[in-house]
C-alpha positions in Angstrom: 11.9 -35.9 -65.9 9.4 -33.8 -67.8 9.7 -30.0 -67.6 6.7 -27.7 -67.3 6.5 -25.0 -69.9 6.7 -21.4 -68.6 3.0 -20.9 -69.1 2.1 -24.1 -67.3 4.4 -23.2 -64.4 2.9 -19.8 -64.1 -0.6 -21.2 -64.2 0.3 -23.7 -61.4 1.8 -21.0 -59.3 -1.2 -18.8 -59.7 -3.5 -21.7 -58.8 -1.5 -22.5 -55.7 -1.4 -18.8 -54.6 -5.2 -18.5 -55.2 -5.9 -21.7 -53.3 -3.8 -20.4 -50.4 -5.7 -17.1 -50.4 -9.0 -18.8 -50.5 -8.1 -21.1 -47.6 -7.0 -18.1 -45.6 -10.3 -16.2 -46.3 -12.5 -19.2 -45.6 -10.7 -21.0 -42.8 -8.8 -18.3 -40.9 -11.9 -16.5 -39.6 -13.3 -19.8 -38.3 -10.0 -20.8 -36.8 -9.4 -17.6 -35.0 -13.0 -17.4 -33.8 -12.6 -20.9 -32.4 -9.3 -19.9 -30.9 -10.8 -16.8 -29.3 -13.7 -18.9 -27.9 -11.3 -21.5 -26.4 -9.1 -18.8 -25.0 -12.1 -17.0 -23.4 -13.3 -20.3 -21.9 -9.9 -21.0 -20.6 -9.7 -17.6 -19.0 -13.1 -18.1 -17.5 -12.0 -21.4 -16.0 -8.9 -19.8 -14.5 -11.0 -17.0 -13.1 -13.5 -19.5 -11.6 -10.6 -21.4 -10.0 -9.1 -18.2 -8.5 -12.5 -17.3 -7.1 -12.9 -20.7 -5.6 -9.4 -20.5 -4.0 -10.2 -17.1 -2.6 -13.5 -18.2 -1.2 -11.8 -21.2 0.4 -9.1 -18.8 1.8 -11.9 -16.7 3.3 -13.5 -19.7 4.9 -10.2 -21.0 6.4 -9.2 -17.5 7.6 -12.5 -17.1 9.4 -12.4 -20.6 10.8 -8.8 -20.3 12.2 -9.6 -16.8 13.5 -12.7 -18.0 15.3 -10.8 -20.8 16.9 -8.0 -18.5 18.0 -10.6 -16.1 19.5 -12.6 -18.9 21.1 -11.3 -22.3 21.9 -7.6 -21.5 22.1 -8.0 -18.3 24.2 -10.5 -20.0 26.5 -8.1 -22.9 27.0 -5.2 -20.5 27.7 -7.4 -18.6 30.2 -8.2 -21.9 32.0 -4.5 -22.9 32.2 -3.6 -19.5 33.5 -6.3 -19.7 36.2 -5.0 -23.2 37.1 -1.5 -21.9 37.4 -2.7 -19.0 39.6 -4.4 -21.5 41.9 -1.4 -23.7 42.1 0.8 -20.7 43.0 -1.6 -19.8 45.8 -1.3 -23.4 47.2 2.5 -23.2 47.1 2.5 -19.9 49.0 0.2 -21.4 51.6 2.8 -24.2 52.0 5.6 -21.7 52.3 7.3 -22.3 48.9 7.4 -18.6 47.9 10.2 -19.0 45.4 8.4 -21.6 43.3 5.1 -19.7 43.6 6.7 -16.6 42.2 8.2 -18.6 39.3 4.8 -20.0 38.6 3.2 -16.5 38.8 5.8 -15.3 36.2 4.9 -18.1 33.8 1.2 -17.5 34.3 1.7 -13.8 33.5 3.8 -14.6 30.4 1.1 -17.0 29.2 -1.7 -14.4 29.7 0.4 -11.8 27.9 0.9 -14.2 25.0 -2.9 -14.8 24.9 -3.8 -11.1 25.2 -1.5 -9.8 22.5 0.1 -12.4 20.2 -2.9 -14.7 19.8 -5.4 -11.8 19.5 -3.2 -10.1 17.0 -2.8 -13.2 14.9 -6.6 -13.7 14.9 -7.1 -10.1 13.9 -4.6 -10.5 11.1 -6.4 -13.5 9.7 -9.8 -11.9 9.9 -9.7 -8.2 10.8 -12.1 -6.8 13.4 -15.1 -5.1 11.9 -14.6 -6.7 8.5 -18.1 -8.1 8.5 -19.5 -4.6 9.0 -17.9 -3.3 5.9 -14.7 -1.8 4.5 -15.1 1.6 6.1 -15.9 0.3 9.6 -13.0 -2.1 9.5 -10.6 0.7 8.5 -12.0 2.9 11.3 -11.5 0.1 13.8 -7.9 -0.3 12.6 -7.2 3.4 13.1 -8.8 3.5 16.5 -6.5 0.7 17.7 -3.3 2.7 16.8 -1.2 3.9 19.8 -2.4 7.4 21.1 1.0 8.9 20.4 0.4 8.4 16.7 -1.5 11.4 15.5 -4.1 10.2 13.0 -6.8 11.8 10.9 -9.4 9.8 9.0 -11.7 11.5 6.5 -14.4 10.3 4.1 -15.4 11.9 0.8 -19.1 12.9 0.2 -19.9 10.2 -2.3 -18.7 7.5 0.0 -20.4 9.0 3.0 -23.7 9.0 1.1 -23.2 5.3 0.2 -22.3 4.4 3.8 -25.5 6.0 5.0 -27.4 3.4 3.2 -26.1 0.8 5.7 -24.5 -2.6 5.1 -21.3 -3.5 3.3 -21.0 -2.2 -0.3 -18.1 -4.5 -1.2 -17.9 -8.3 -1.2 -16.0 -9.9 1.7 -13.0 -11.0 -0.4 -12.5 -7.5 -1.8 -13.0 -6.0 1.7 -10.2 -8.3 3.1 -7.9 -7.3 0.2 -8.4 -3.6 0.8 -8.2 -3.7 4.6 -5.1 -5.9 4.8 -3.4 -3.7 2.2 -4.2 -0.6 4.3 -2.9 -2.3 7.4 0.3 -3.2 5.6 0.8 0.4 4.4 0.3 1.8 8.0 2.7 -0.8 9.4 5.3 0.1 6.8 4.9 3.9 7.6 5.4 3.4 11.3 8.0 0.6 11.3 10.1 1.5 8.3 9.4 5.2 7.8 9.5 6.3 11.4 6.2 8.2 11.0 4.5 9.8 13.9 1.4 11.1 12.1 -0.9 9.6 9.5 -3.7 10.9 7.3 -6.2 8.6 5.7 -8.8 9.5 3.2 -11.5 7.3 1.8 -13.6 8.2 -1.2 -15.8 6.7 -3.9 -15.0 7.7 -7.5 -18.2 7.3 -9.5 -16.4 7.5 -12.8 -13.7 4.8 -12.6 -12.5 2.8 -15.6 -15.4 1.9 -17.9 -17.7 4.1 -15.8 -17.8 1.7 -12.9 -17.6 3.1 -9.4 -14.3 2.7 -7.7 -13.3 2.7 -4.0 -10.1 4.7 -3.2 -8.2 5.0 0.0 -5.0 7.1 0.4 -2.6 6.8 3.3 -0.2 9.7 3.8 2.4 9.9 6.5 5.2 12.2 7.8 8.0 9.6 7.8 11.3 9.6 6.0 9.7 8.9 2.6 10.9 6.7 -0.2 14.3 6.3 -1.9 14.1 8.5 -5.0 16.5 6.1 -6.8 13.9 3.4 -6.5 10.6 5.3 -6.4 10.6 8.4 -8.8 8.9 11.6 -7.7 5.9 10.8 -9.9 5.3 7.5 -8.1 4.9 4.0 -9.4 1.9 1.9 -9.7 0.7 -1.5 -10.9 3.5 -3.9 -11.8 6.1 -1.1 -11.4 5.5 -1.2 -7.6 6.3 -4.9 -7.5 9.3 -4.4 -9.8 10.6 -1.6 -7.5 10.2 -3.8 -4.5 11.8 -6.8 -6.2 14.9 -4.8 -7.1 15.8 -4.1 -3.5 14.4 -7.2 -1.8 17.0 -8.6 0.5 19.0 -5.3 0.6 20.3 -3.9 3.8 18.7 -0.5 3.3 15.0 -0.3 4.0 12.7 2.6 3.3 9.1 2.8 4.4 8.0 0.7 1.4 8.9 -2.2 3.5 11.1 -3.6 0.8 13.2 -6.5 1.8 10.1 -8.7 2.5 7.5 -10.2 0.4 4.6 -8.7 2.4 3.9 -5.5 0.4 4.5 -7.3 -2.9 1.8 -9.9 -2.0 -0.7 -7.1 -1.3 0.1 -5.4 -4.7 -0.6 -8.7 -6.4 -3.8 -9.3 -4.6 -5.1 -5.8 -5.4 -4.2 -6.3 -9.1 -5.9 -9.7 -9.2 -9.1 -7.9 -8.1 -8.8 -5.4 -10.9 -7.5 -2.6 -8.7 -4.3 -0.8 -8.4 -1.8 0.2 -5.7 0.3 3.4 -6.2 3.3 4.5 -4.0 5.0 7.9 -4.1 6.7 10.6 -2.1 5.1 14.0 -2.5 7.1 17.1 -3.4 6.4 18.5 0.0 5.0 17.1 3.2 1.2 16.8 3.4 1.2 15.6 7.0 2.5 17.9 9.7 5.2 17.2 12.3 7.6 15.9 9.6 10.3 13.6 10.9 13.0 14.6 8.4 11.3 13.8 5.1 8.3 14.5 2.9 6.7 11.3 3.9 5.1 8.8 1.6 1.7 8.2 0.2 0.0 4.9 -0.8 -3.2 4.9 -2.9 -5.3 1.8 -3.2 -8.1 1.6 -5.6 -10.6 -1.2 -6.2 -13.6 -1.3 -8.6 -16.9 -2.0 -7.0 -19.0 -4.9 -8.3 -21.9 -4.1 -10.5 -25.1 -3.9 -8.5 
């Protein structure tokens, strides 16, 4: 086999290196530009699919809620009335015991309709959601038991926007915010033992990228959060999900509601819409009538769409 002279080998190596550099300079920009375009198109398709799924979710939620409110409840009212009538006929015939049993069943059915079915319909499509985020949160607060001391305040920027009338946030975003607020309130009462709540809503005109941002903070006077899981400075974004994941299924529950997937689901939905959800325990109680802790605070922010 013929051997190349040192000079020829050097020239061949230089030619190969030069060709490689030329290919990198000429082809790489086009390759990476094409890759970026394909990646952007793929992300756009994923975003479009997510929006279609969320739109369909809104449609199904509203449909099921309307049917629970309407057809099912009306049917249950009719059955209860029929049972009441049958109980009266039994009494007239002297069968008091059977009439009382039927009265009890009618009462249980009406209680089921009045509370469970209505609550389920509200969970699917909260009352006042069509009127806007602020009105839906106000309606939620007004439905709380009277023994829960509650204050609801609104910042000046948001108050000015609300004066204009009409919703300022698309329906899907409204539902994300309102259901997350409801979950935070439920956790404070159920897991934190809170007896007082303070909610504040505001509009931050200088959010990320200069876009306006809706912000709602829920503070309570409950037991607060486990410092080993939620540091004093609080956690936000993916860290909230991670903190909840670490203790999911554990016996101990703080008012984060950990141990269930409910709060984690709301964190993910807020993040999917470009917002954030932060959880922390303040250094000192910000809500009076403390029940043995500094309480907890949840802050939900969501950017508003460009007008």
